[in-house]
N, C-alpha and C positions, 0 to 999 in steps of 0.2 A: 503311592504304592508302585514300585518299579516292576515291570515285567521284563521278559528277555530282550525285548527290542527298545526298552526305555519307556518313555511316557506314552500313555494311551488315552484317547478320548473316544467316547461313544456319542455319536450325534444322530438324533432322531429327525428324520425328514431329509431325504436325499435330493430335494428339489433345487431350484436355482439359488435360493438364499443359502441353503445348507452347503451346496458344493462351491458356490461362488464367493461367499462371504465368510461364514463361520469356519468351514473346513480349510479354507485358504489360509486363514490366520493360524489355525491349529497346526497345519502342515508346516508353515513357515516358522513356527515356534518349536518344531521338533517332535510333535506328537504323531503317533500312528493314529489314523482316524478310522473308526469302525462305524459305517453308516447303518442305521436301522430304518427300514421302510416297509410298506406293505405292497408296493408295486413290483411284482415279480419280474417283469421285463426290465425295469430300471435296475433292479438288483443284479440281474444276469449281465446287463451291459457294464455295470460298474466292475463286477468281478472279472469280466473278460477284457477290460480296457486298462492297461498298466499306467496310463497317465492321461490327464486332460488339461486344458488351458483355461485360465481365468483372464479374460481380456478386459482391461480398463480403458474406457474412452472418456476423453474430456476435451475442452477447447484447445488444450496445449498438446494434444496428440494421444497416441495409443500405446499401452504397455501390456506385456503378457507375463503371466506367472504359470509355471508348469507344476501341476500337483501330482504327487506320487505317494507311495506308502499308505494306501488305504485299502479297505475291503468292505463288503456289505453283507448284511444278514437280513433275511426276510422275517420280520417280527411276527408275522401271522403264522408262518409254518415252522419256524425254528426258534421258538421261544426259549427253550432250555439253553441253547447256545448263547442267546442274547443275555440271559440272566447271568451266565458265567462271565461274559465280557464285562458286564456292569460290576460284577463282584471284584474284578481285577483292574478296573479302570481308575484313572486319576480324576477324570473330568467327565461329566455328562452334560451335553448341551442339546437344544432342540430348536427347530424352526418348522413347526407342523401346522401352525394356525391356532389361535386361542381356543377354538371349539374342539380341538383334537387332544388337548392336554389330558382330559379324563381317560382317554383310551390308551395313552402311553404310560400312565401312572402305575397300573398293576405290575407290569414287568419290571419297571424301575424299582418298585417297592420290594419285589422278590430279590433282585440283585443286591439291593442295599441290606436287606435282612440277612443275607448270607455273608456279609463282610465281617471281618474280625473287628472287635471293639478296640484292639490294641494298635491298629494301623491308622494312617492318616485318613480322616473321613473323606468321602467322595465329595468333590466340588460340583454342585449342580447349578447351572445357569440357563434359564430359558431365554431364548432370543426371539421374542415375539413382538408383534406390533400391538402391544396392550400394556396398560399400567399394571404393575405388580404381577406379571405373568408367572414368575418363579414362585411367589407366594401361593398363587392359585394351584400350580402344579404340586407344591409341597402339601397343600391341604388335601388334594386327591390321594397323594402317596400315603399320607398319615391317616387317611380314613380307615375306619375299622374293617371295611371290606377288603382293604389291601395290606394293612399292617396290623398285626395283633396288638390291641391296646396295651397289653402287658409289656410290649417291647418299646413303647414310646418314650419311656423314661431314659433309655440309653440310646435313643435314635440319633441324637446329636453326635455321638461317638462314631457313627457310621456314615453320616451325611450332613452336609451344610448347604444352605440355599441362599443364593444372592440374586437379587433383582437386577435387571439390566435394561438399558435403553439402546436400541440399535437404529442406525439411520444410514440407509444406503438404497438408492433407487436401482432396482433390478427389473428391467422391462421384459415384455414378452420376448422369447428367444426365437431365432431362426429355427424352423422345424428340422432342418438338416444339420444342426450344430453338434449333434451327438451329446457328449457330456460337457462340452465347452460352454462356458457362461460368459456373456458380455454384460458388463455393468459400468456404472459411472465411477470415476476416480475417487470422488469425495466419499468419505465414510466417517461415522462416529460410532464407537462401541463403548458405552460407559457402563461400569458395573460398580455396585455397592460393595466396598471392600470390608465393611465391618463384620459380616458373618465369618470371614476367613482370617481375620487378623491374628487369632491365637493359634491357627493350624498351618499358616503359611499361604500366601497369595499365589495362585498358580501362575507360572511364568508364560503368559500368553501375550505375544506382541500385538500391538494394535488396540489393546484394551486401555481405556482411561479409568483408573480406579479412583472412586470418590467416596466421601463420608456421607453425603446427603444426595440421594439420586433424584428426588422429586423435581427440583428445578430443571434438571436435564431432561427428564421424561416429559414434563409438560411443555418445555420449550420446543422439543422435537415434535411431539404429537400435535400441539396447537399451532405449529408453523409449517413443518413439512407435510404432515398428513392432512391438516386443515386446508392448506394451500393446494395440494395435489388434488384432493377430492373436490374442492370448490371449482377448480378449473375443469375437472372431468364432468361434474354434474351440469354445470352451466353449458359446457361444450356439448354434452349429449342432447340437452334441450334445444340447442341451436344447430344441431345436426353437424357438428364438427367431427372429424375422424379421429384425430389424436389430441393429446394434451398440448403438444406444440402448436397444432393448428388453432386450438381454442385460445391460446395466449396471444395469437396474432390479431385477435378481435379486441378492439379497444374497450368495448363494453364489458367483455368477460375479464380482461385484465384489470379494469377498474373494480370489478366485484372481488377478484382475488386480493388486490391491494387493500380494499376496504375491509374484508374479513380478517386479513393478517394484521391490519392496524388495530382492529378491535382486540385480537388476541395479544398483540404487543402491549397494549394498554394494561391488560389484565396481568400479564407476566411481569411487567415492570413494577406494578403496584404490589403484587403478591410476593414475589421472590426477590425484590430489590435488584433485579437485573438492570444494568446500565441501559438507558433508553437508546443511546447512540449505537451501542453494541448490538442491541436487539434489532434495531432498524437495519444495520449492516447485515446481520444474519438473515433477516427477512428478505432483503434484496438479493442476497446470495441464493436463498432457497428458490425465489421466483426464477432466477436464472437457471438453477439446476433443473427444476421441473419442466422448464422450457427448452432443455437441451435437445437440439435437432438430431443428435446422434442416437438418442434413446427414443425410438418410435414407440409410443405407448397409447394404445387405443383407449378412448374414453370409456368404453364398456368394460374393459379390463380393470381400469383404475377405479371405476364406480361400483364394481361388483360387491355383493354383500351389504346392501343399503341398510338392512335392519341392524346389523352390528354397528354400522357407522352412525346410526341414529340413536344408539343406546346411551344411557345416562353418563357414563364416564368417558365417552369417546370424543372424537375431534370436533364435533359441532356442539352437541348439547352440553358437554362438560364445561367448555369456556363460556358459552352463551348464558348458561344458568348462573354461573358464578359472577360473571360481569353484570348481569341484570340485578342480582342481589345487591351489588355495590353501585347501582344506578349509573352504570357505564353504558355507552352505546353498543347495541347489538344488531343494528339494522342489516348489515351485510352478512352476518352469521345467520340471521333469520332467512335472508334470501337464499343462502346456500342450503339451509335446512329444507326450504320449500322445493328447491330443485332436486334434493335427495328424495323427498316424498314423491316427486314426479317420475323417479327412475323405477318404473313398473313394467312387469312382463317383458324383461329384456332377455333375448335369446341366450340360453346357456347359463343364466343366473337364477338359481332357485329362490334366493332370498327376495329378488325383485318380484317374482311371481307370488310369493307369500305376502309381500307388502301389499300387492294389488288386492289380494283376498281380504287382508286385515282392513284395508281402506274401504272396501265395499261392504263389509259386514259389521262395522263398528261406528259408534258416534265419535265425533271429533275428540270429545273428552276422554273416551275409552282408548282411542288411538294414542293420545299423548301419554296416558298412564301406562299402557301396555308396551308401546314401542320405545318411548323416551324415558320412562321411569320418573316422570316429573309429577310432583304432588300439587293439588290446587292451591296450597299455601305459598308456593314459590312464585316469585315475581314474574318469571318468564312464562308461567302457565297460560294466562289468557292470550298471550301473543302466539304461542304455539298452537293453541286451539284455533285461532284465526287462520293460521297458515294451513292447517289440515282442512278446515272448512272450505278454504279457497280451492285447494287441490281437489277435494271431493266434488265441489260444485262444477269444476271444469270437466271432470271425467264423466259426470252425469250428462253434460251437454253434448259430449262426443257421440 
């Protein structure tokens, strides 16, 4: 749907991923970007700053992108304005964190409901570090609380939803950087094209459109995220400052390589990915997460341990599936143990909640509650042993 300025995208989440990754590609593809966020100071800064820089750093040098043609709306105080922007947008994207999707769904639902059935449906793509995040967002939008059930039959005429996998490391930023974002050069943004094929695939440069997203999602989650978090949790336990520092330790490096070899075995067997190609990808990822130009504190990478220990996430997901197939999971279990030890970390609420759960529940209940694993699954007794060990150590302290 064209507006006066051409193509328009509404992006929820004006943080570093939103400004540095998603909005950068939307801008480069000719879209006006309307940021939606709840941080009033950030909104004011965006609206009073006519441009900002996206700085890409890699071993082969640094490059800069200047971003313009954007504005921002406070979704908490100016909901009606935001509904109107969504009504007239071509694309809605988000990078708010998987736990926030339910909070942005109501306003998106209102905007979609006001769209005409005769125009091109809104293209909705969630850019989150979670499997099936757009499906999750769609389920909240279509919930009876947000969309009149009588309108669901024609909902597909107003909006379409495509899952995506994004891969880019965006470290903690210099506090004086303003809106500028520094990130690594390497990126992947893979989106399922099938929901859009009959209405037109949006012309966004940088996206790799595919028919089957699952291999890409799992390859990314079980390599980049598994590797990054493994280095962070082992690093935290051994009192390393950054992921880079952690990877200079031979024992931690061996743990990271071990965990990623286990996920490689699963990915090769499950998706028919070429083993040499996955090995090369794995080595590239280890190099990326150890990029000395991207200072990443182990506490920052390790934050939200409860989410990272959940059933479909970077550790339990591949470990449970590999164990069912009688494949080795020793190093994944080591990483899971280190994640369970990430408790009471300053500034991380989930690590405090994990500490409470560990002190108030039996090992069996912890495995059920935190990891979502049933007693019938092969990994179950081994996870119970891990939790027992961590609980015993904390009682001795």
